[in-house]
C-alpha positions as CSV (number, residue, x, y, z in Angstrom):
1,M,-33.3,-12.5,10.5
2,L,-29.6,-11.3,9.3
3,K,-26.9,-13.7,8.2
4,L,-23.7,-13.9,9.9
5,E,-20.7,-13.7,8.0
6,R,-19.6,-17.2,8.7
7,R,-16.2,-19.3,8.4
8,S,-16.0,-21.8,5.8
9,S,-13.4,-25.1,5.4
10,A,-13.7,-25.0,2.0
11,P,-10.7,-24.0,0.3
12,W,-12.3,-21.7,-2.7
13,K,-14.7,-19.9,0.1
14,W,-11.6,-19.4,2.1
15,F,-10.2,-17.7,-0.5
16,R,-13.3,-15.7,-1.6
17,S,-13.8,-14.4,1.9
18,L,-10.3,-12.7,1.5
19,G,-10.3,-9.3,-0.1
20,P,-9.9,-5.9,1.3
21,G,-6.5,-7.2,3.4
22,L,-5.2,-9.1,0.8
23,V,-5.6,-6.4,-2.2
24,T,-4.5,-3.4,0.1
25,G,-1.5,-5.5,1.1
26,A,-0.7,-6.6,-2.4
27,S,-1.0,-3.0,-3.4
28,D,1.7,-2.0,-1.0
29,D,4.3,-3.6,-2.9
30,D,3.8,-0.9,-6.2
31,P,6.2,0.4,-8.6
32,S,7.6,3.3,-6.1
33,G,7.8,0.2,-3.1
34,I,10.0,-1.8,-5.6
35,A,12.3,1.1,-6.1
36,T,12.5,1.8,-2.3
37,Y,13.1,-1.8,-1.2
38,S,15.6,-2.4,-4.2
39,Q,17.6,0.6,-3.4
40,A,17.6,-0.2,-0.1
41,G,19.0,-3.8,-0.7
42,A,21.4,-2.7,-3.4
43,Q,22.6,0.1,-1.0
44,L,22.9,-1.6,2.4
45,G,22.6,-5.4,1.6
46,P,20.9,-8.0,3.7
47,Q,21.4,-6.1,6.9
48,I,18.4,-3.7,6.7
49,S,15.7,-6.4,6.5
50,W,14.9,-6.4,9.7
51,T,12.7,-3.7,9.2
52,L,10.2,-5.8,7.2
53,L,10.4,-8.2,10.0
54,L,9.4,-5.2,12.4
55,T,7.0,-3.3,10.0
56,Y,4.8,-6.6,9.8
57,P,2.9,-6.7,13.2
58,L,2.8,-3.0,13.5
59,M,1.2,-3.0,9.8
60,V,-1.1,-5.7,10.7
61,A,-2.5,-3.9,13.9
62,I,-3.1,-0.4,12.1
63,Q,-4.6,-2.0,9.1
64,E,-7.1,-4.3,11.2
65,I,-8.1,-1.0,12.8
66,C,-8.7,0.8,9.8
67,A,-10.8,-2.2,8.6
68,R,-13.1,-2.4,11.8
69,I,-13.6,1.6,11.6
70,G,-15.3,0.8,8.2
71,R,-16.9,-2.1,9.2
72,T,-18.3,-1.3,12.3
73,S,-19.5,2.5,11.6
74,G,-20.4,1.9,7.7
75,W,-18.4,4.9,6.6
76,G,-14.7,5.6,6.0
77,I,-11.7,7.5,7.6
78,A,-12.3,10.6,5.9
79,Y,-16.4,10.9,6.9
80,N,-15.8,9.7,10.3
81,V,-12.9,12.6,10.9
82,R,-15.4,15.0,9.1
83,K,-18.4,13.9,11.8
84,I,-15.9,14.1,14.8
85,Y,-13.0,16.7,14.5
86,A,-12.6,20.5,13.0
87,P,-12.9,20.9,9.2
88,W,-9.1,22.0,9.0
89,L,-7.9,18.7,10.3
90,L,-10.0,16.6,8.1
91,H,-9.1,18.6,4.8
92,S,-5.4,18.6,5.8
93,L,-5.5,14.6,6.0
94,V,-7.4,14.5,2.9
95,W,-5.4,17.0,0.7
96,L,-1.9,15.5,1.9
97,L,-3.4,12.1,0.6
98,A,-4.6,13.4,-2.5
99,F,-1.0,15.2,-3.3
100,A,1.0,12.2,-2.4
101,N,-1.8,9.5,-4.2
102,V,-1.4,11.4,-7.3
103,I,2.5,11.9,-7.5
104,N,2.4,8.0,-6.6
105,I,0.2,7.3,-9.9
106,G,2.3,9.5,-12.1
107,A,5.2,7.6,-10.8
108,D,4.0,4.4,-11.2
109,L,2.7,5.2,-14.6
110,G,5.9,6.4,-15.6
111,A,7.8,3.3,-14.0
112,M,5.4,0.8,-15.9
113,A,6.2,2.3,-19.3
114,D,9.9,2.3,-18.6
115,T,9.7,-0.9,-18.1
116,A,7.5,-1.7,-20.9
117,T,10.2,0.1,-23.2
118,L,12.7,-2.4,-22.3
119,V,10.8,-5.6,-23.2
120,L,8.7,-4.0,-26.3
121,P,9.0,-1.8,-29.0
122,G,7.2,1.8,-28.7
123,A,7.2,5.2,-27.2
124,R,7.4,5.8,-23.3
125,L,4.3,8.1,-23.2
126,V,2.0,5.6,-25.7
127,Y,2.4,3.0,-22.7
128,V,1.6,5.7,-20.1
129,C,-1.5,6.7,-22.1
130,V,-2.4,2.7,-22.4
131,F,-1.7,1.7,-18.8
132,G,-3.5,4.7,-17.2
133,T,-6.3,4.3,-19.7
134,L,-6.7,0.4,-18.5
135,C,-6.9,1.0,-15.1
136,A,-9.5,3.8,-15.3
137,V,-11.7,2.2,-17.7
138,L,-11.6,-1.1,-15.4
139,Q,-11.9,0.9,-12.3
140,I,-14.9,2.7,-13.6
141,T,-16.9,0.1,-16.0
142,M,-16.6,-3.2,-14.4
143,P,-19.0,-4.3,-11.6
144,Y,-17.8,-4.5,-7.9
145,E,-17.6,-7.8,-7.5
146,R,-15.7,-8.7,-10.7
147,Y,-13.4,-6.2,-10.0
148,A,-12.6,-7.1,-6.4
149,S,-12.0,-11.1,-7.7
150,Y,-9.9,-9.7,-10.5
151,L,-7.6,-7.3,-8.0
152,K,-7.4,-10.3,-5.6
153,W,-6.0,-12.7,-8.6
154,L,-3.8,-10.1,-9.8
155,A,-2.6,-9.9,-6.0
156,L,-1.6,-13.5,-6.0
157,L,0.8,-13.0,-9.5
158,L,3.2,-11.2,-6.9
159,L,4.2,-14.6,-5.4
160,S,6.3,-15.0,-8.6
161,Y,8.7,-12.7,-6.9
162,F,9.8,-15.7,-5.3
163,A,11.1,-17.8,-8.7
164,T,14.0,-15.1,-8.9
165,F,15.7,-17.3,-5.9
166,L,16.1,-20.1,-8.6
167,V,18.5,-18.4,-10.5
168,I,20.2,-16.1,-8.0
169,D,22.9,-17.0,-5.3
170,V,21.4,-16.0,-2.4
171,H,23.7,-16.3,1.5
172,W,20.8,-17.5,3.8
173,G,23.1,-16.7,6.4
174,E,23.6,-13.4,5.9
175,V,19.7,-13.0,5.8
176,L,19.0,-14.5,8.7
177,R,21.6,-12.2,10.2
178,G,19.9,-9.2,9.0
179,L,16.3,-10.4,9.8
180,F,17.0,-11.1,13.9
181,L,20.4,-9.0,14.5
182,P,19.4,-5.3,13.5
183,H,21.7,-3.4,12.2
184,F,22.0,0.2,13.0
185,S,23.9,3.2,12.1
186,S,24.4,7.5,12.6
187,D,24.5,7.9,8.9
188,P,21.7,10.1,8.3
189,G,21.3,8.0,4.9
190,F,20.6,4.8,6.8
191,W,17.9,6.2,8.6
192,A,16.8,8.0,5.7
193,T,16.2,4.4,4.0
194,V,14.6,3.2,7.4
195,V,12.1,6.0,7.1
196,A,11.6,5.3,3.4
197,I,10.8,1.7,4.3
198,F,8.8,2.4,6.8
199,G,6.7,4.9,4.5
200,T,6.3,2.9,2.0
201,T,5.3,-0.3,4.0
202,I,2.9,1.7,6.2
203,S,1.5,4.2,4.0
204,P,-1.3,6.4,4.7
205,Y,-3.4,5.5,1.9
206,L,-3.5,2.1,2.5
207,F,-5.5,3.4,5.7
208,F,-8.3,5.1,4.0
209,W,-8.4,2.3,1.4
210,Q,-9.2,-0.8,3.5
211,A,-11.8,1.1,5.6
212,S,-13.6,2.3,2.5
213,Q,-13.2,-1.2,1.2
214,E,-15.0,-2.6,4.2
215,V,-17.6,-0.2,3.6
216,D,-18.3,-1.1,0.1
217,E,-18.3,-4.9,1.1
218,I,-21.5,-3.6,3.2
219,E,-22.9,-2.1,0.3
220,A,-22.4,-5.2,-2.0
221,H,-23.8,-7.9,0.4
222,E,-27.2,-7.4,1.4
223,S,-27.1,-9.4,4.3
224,R,-24.1,-7.3,5.9
225,Q,-24.8,-3.9,7.9
226,P,-22.4,-1.9,9.8
227,L,-21.9,-3.9,13.3
228,R,-23.3,-0.7,15.1
229,Q,-26.5,-1.7,13.2
230,A,-26.0,-5.5,13.5
231,P,-23.9,-6.0,16.4
232,G,-24.7,-10.1,16.0
233,Q,-22.3,-10.3,12.7
234,S,-19.2,-8.9,14.9
235,R,-17.9,-12.2,15.6
236,G,-17.5,-13.2,11.8
237,A,-16.9,-9.7,10.7
238,F,-14.0,-9.5,13.3
239,H,-12.5,-13.2,12.0
240,R,-12.9,-12.4,8.6
241,I,-10.9,-9.2,8.9
242,R,-8.3,-10.5,11.0
243,L,-7.5,-13.3,8.9
244,D,-7.8,-11.1,5.7
245,T,-5.3,-8.6,7.0
246,R,-2.9,-11.2,8.2
247,I,-2.6,-12.9,5.2
248,G,-2.8,-9.7,3.0
249,M,0.0,-8.0,5.2
250,A,2.2,-11.3,5.1
251,L,1.9,-11.1,1.5
252,S,3.4,-7.7,1.3
253,N,6.2,-7.9,3.7
254,L,7.1,-11.5,2.0
255,I,7.3,-9.9,-1.6
256,G,9.1,-6.7,-0.3
257,L,11.7,-8.8,1.7
258,A,12.0,-11.0,-1.5
259,I,12.8,-7.9,-3.7
260,M,15.4,-6.6,-1.0
261,I,17.0,-10.0,-0.8
262,A,17.1,-10.5,-4.7
263,A,18.9,-7.0,-5.0
264,A,21.1,-7.7,-2.0
265,A,22.4,-10.7,-3.8
266,T,22.9,-9.3,-7.0
267,L,23.2,-5.7,-7.5
268,H,24.6,-5.0,-3.7
269,R,27.2,-8.1,-4.2
270,A,28.4,-6.5,-7.7
271,G,29.0,-2.9,-6.3
272,I,25.4,-1.1,-7.7
273,T,24.3,0.5,-4.8
274,K,22.5,3.4,-6.5
275,I,18.8,2.5,-7.8
276,E,16.7,5.4,-8.8
277,T,13.8,3.2,-10.3
278,S,12.2,0.2,-10.6
279,A,13.0,-0.3,-14.2
280,Q,16.7,0.7,-13.4
281,A,16.3,-2.4,-11.2
282,A,15.2,-4.5,-13.4
283,Q,17.6,-3.5,-15.9
284,A,20.4,-3.9,-13.6
285,L,19.9,-7.3,-12.8
286,K,20.0,-8.7,-16.2
287,P,23.7,-8.8,-16.2
288,V,24.2,-10.0,-12.9
289,A,21.2,-12.6,-12.3
290,G,20.3,-13.4,-16.1
291,S,17.3,-12.4,-18.2
292,F,15.0,-14.8,-16.5
293,A,15.2,-12.9,-13.3
294,F,15.1,-9.5,-15.8
295,G,11.8,-10.4,-17.6
296,L,10.1,-11.6,-14.1
297,F,11.0,-8.4,-12.6
298,A,10.3,-6.3,-15.7
299,L,6.6,-8.0,-15.7
300,S,5.9,-8.0,-12.0
301,I,6.7,-3.9,-12.2
302,I,4.2,-3.8,-14.6
303,T,1.8,-6.0,-12.6
304,T,2.1,-4.3,-9.2
305,G,1.5,-1.2,-11.1
306,M,-2.2,-2.4,-12.5
307,L,-3.1,-3.4,-8.9
308,S,-1.9,-0.5,-7.0
309,I,-2.7,2.8,-9.7
310,P,-6.7,1.6,-8.9
311,V,-6.4,1.9,-5.1
312,L,-4.3,5.1,-5.3
313,A,-6.7,6.7,-7.8
314,G,-9.8,5.3,-5.5
315,S,-8.2,5.5,-2.0
316,A,-7.7,9.5,-2.8
317,A,-11.5,10.0,-4.4
318,S,-13.3,8.4,-1.4
319,A,-10.9,10.1,1.1
320,I,-12.2,13.2,-0.9
321,G,-15.8,12.4,-1.5
322,E,-16.3,11.5,1.8
323,S,-15.0,15.0,2.9
324,L,-17.5,16.7,0.6
325,H,-20.7,14.0,1.6
326,W,-20.3,12.7,-1.6
327,K,-21.5,9.2,-2.6
328,V,-18.4,7.5,-3.1
329,G,-17.5,3.4,-3.7
330,L,-16.6,1.2,-6.2
331,S,-20.1,-0.5,-5.4
332,C,-22.0,2.3,-6.7
333,K,-22.7,2.7,-10.4
334,P,-20.8,5.4,-12.5
335,R,-24.6,7.3,-12.7
336,E,-25.0,7.1,-8.9
337,A,-21.3,8.5,-8.1
338,K,-20.4,11.0,-11.1
339,A,-18.4,12.9,-8.5
340,F,-16.4,10.2,-7.2
341,Y,-15.7,8.3,-10.5
342,G,-14.7,11.7,-11.8
343,T,-12.3,12.1,-9.3
344,V,-10.8,8.5,-9.7
345,L,-10.4,9.4,-13.4
346,G,-9.0,12.9,-12.6
347,A,-6.3,11.5,-10.6
348,V,-5.1,8.9,-13.4
349,I,-5.1,12.1,-15.9
350,V,-3.0,14.2,-13.6
351,G,-0.6,11.3,-13.3
352,F,-1.0,10.8,-16.9
353,L,-0.1,14.9,-17.3
354,I,3.1,14.7,-14.7
355,N,4.6,12.6,-16.8
356,L,4.4,15.2,-19.9
357,S,5.6,17.7,-17.9
358,G,8.9,16.8,-18.5
359,W,9.4,16.4,-14.6
360,N,10.2,13.0,-13.6
361,P,8.6,12.0,-10.8
362,V,10.3,8.8,-10.4
363,Q,13.4,10.6,-9.1
364,A,11.8,11.7,-6.0
365,L,10.2,8.3,-5.3
366,F,12.6,7.7,-2.3
367,W,11.9,10.9,-0.6
368,S,8.2,10.5,-1.4
369,A,8.3,7.2,0.6
370,V,10.5,9.2,3.7
371,I,7.2,11.9,3.4
372,N,4.7,9.1,3.3
373,G,6.5,7.9,6.8
374,I,6.2,11.3,8.2
375,V,3.1,12.4,6.7
376,A,1.7,8.7,8.5
377,V,2.3,9.4,12.1
378,P,-0.7,12.6,12.4
379,I,-2.9,10.4,10.3
380,M,-1.9,7.3,12.5
381,V,-2.7,9.4,15.8
382,T,-6.1,10.1,14.2
383,V,-7.1,6.7,13.3
384,M,-6.2,5.5,16.9
385,L,-8.7,8.5,18.4
386,L,-11.3,7.4,16.0
387,S,-11.1,3.6,16.9
388,A,-11.5,4.6,20.5
389,D,-14.3,6.9,20.1
390,E,-17.7,5.5,21.1
391,R,-19.5,8.0,18.6
392,V,-17.6,6.0,15.7
393,M,-17.3,2.5,17.3
394,G,-20.3,2.4,19.5
395,A,-19.8,-1.2,21.9
396,F,-17.0,-2.0,19.6
397,R,-14.1,0.2,20.3
398,V,-10.7,-1.0,20.1
399,S,-8.9,-1.9,23.5
400,G,-6.7,-4.6,24.6
401,G,-3.5,-6.0,22.8
402,L,-4.7,-4.5,19.1
403,R,-5.1,-1.1,20.5
404,L,-1.6,-1.3,22.4
405,L,-0.1,-2.5,19.1
406,G,-1.8,0.2,17.1
407,W,0.0,2.9,19.7
408,A,3.1,1.0,19.3
409,A,3.3,1.1,15.4
410,T,2.3,4.9,15.7
411,A,5.1,5.5,18.4
412,V,7.8,3.3,15.9
413,M,7.0,5.6,12.7
414,A,7.0,8.9,15.1
415,L,10.3,7.7,16.8
416,A,12.2,6.6,13.3
417,S,10.9,10.2,11.6
418,A,12.7,11.9,14.8
419,V,15.9,9.8,14.4
420,F,15.8,10.9,10.8
421,F,15.4,14.3,11.5
422,Y,18.3,14.3,14.1
423,S,20.8,12.7,12.3
424,T,20.3,14.9,9.4
425,L,20.7,17.8,11.6
426,V,23.8,16.6,12.9
427,G,25.1,15.5,9.8
428,A,24.6,19.1,8.3
429,H,26.7,20.6,10.7
C-alpha cells in the first residue's frame, strides 16, 4: 500500500517538507535580480514597490501550476510539451530558455567575482573560475537529498538582507504608500523598469526548475509516484506543494522588496539613481549606509549566486534533456545521466567563457530581465494549456481559482509588455 505525503506538526519535519518551492523562490533573487531591484529602488524610490505586492499571488499561482504538472505527470514541462505539441514550439521554448540561462550564469559569475574583489585580494577571473567550479562540482557530485538540503539552508541565509534595516533610516510611511497606492507614468523608462521587475520575478527558468524538481522528488522517495498512477497521494501532495510554493515565493518577494527599499532609502535619497550591477549597488551602499550594510550586501550577492547558478544550469539541462529524451534529473547518478550532467557542466563553462570574451554581460542584465518578462508570456500560455490537458493531468486538471489566477498572471505579463512597447514607440516619435 502506498504511503501518503503526510502533514506533520513537528517544526523540523515541517521544514523538511519544504523543497522545490523554497529553493525556486530563493534562487529568483540572484545577482541579476539584485541588480534589477537595486536599480528600480535607486531610480524610482519606494513608489515602485507595489510591483512586488502585485507579483506575489501571480507568482504563487504559476509556480504551483508548474509544480502540479511535474508531480501529477511525473515529467517536466519540456517533456510534456514534446509529447503534446509540435516540435517547433518545443525547440523554440527550450532554446530561448537555454540561451537566457547561460547569459544569466555568465552574468551571475561575473557579479559574484566583482563583489569578491571588493572585499578580498585576487583577480576577478580567478574568482569566476572558483565560483563556477564550486557550483558545478557540488551539483554533479553531491547526492540529491544532501544537495537539496544544502540549497534549502542556503535559501534561509537570504533573510540576512533584513538586517540592513538596522543601520539605515527607512521612511516607512513612504514605503507603505508605494506598496498600496500604485504610481504610474507614461515614461518608457518607467515601464521598462516594471517589465524588468516582472521579468526577474516571474522568470521562465523557474517554471521549468520547479516542475523538474517535483519529478526529482518522486525519483528520490520510493513511496511517491506520479499522481496519475497514485491518485491517493494527491491530497498530501497538493497540500505540500501549496505550502512550499507560498513560502518560497513569499521569501523571494520579501527579499526583493528589502533590496528595493534599501536602495530607495539610501541611494535614491542620496541622488544615486543609476546602478548597473549588483556589485556596484553594494559598493554604492558603503558611503551612505556604512560598512555593515556594504559587507552584508556583498556577502549576500555571493550567497545568492551560489544558490541560483545550479538552478539556472539545472533547469536548462533538464529542458534540453527532456526535449531530446535523455535521462535527466539531479536524483540520477552522473553515470546514469551523462548527457544531462554534461549539459550542466557545459552551461557553467560557457558562462565562464562569457567572462573571458571581453563582453561584460552584467551591463545587459536589466534588459535581459525585460526580455525574460516578454518571453515568459508564450511559455506561460503553454503551461496553462498543459495544466488543463487531460493527456498530461488526467483527473487532476487545474481548475477554479488557481486556473483563473494563472491566466491572470499571464495577462498581466502580456499587458506590461504591451504597454512597454507602446510607450517606447510613442517615446521614439
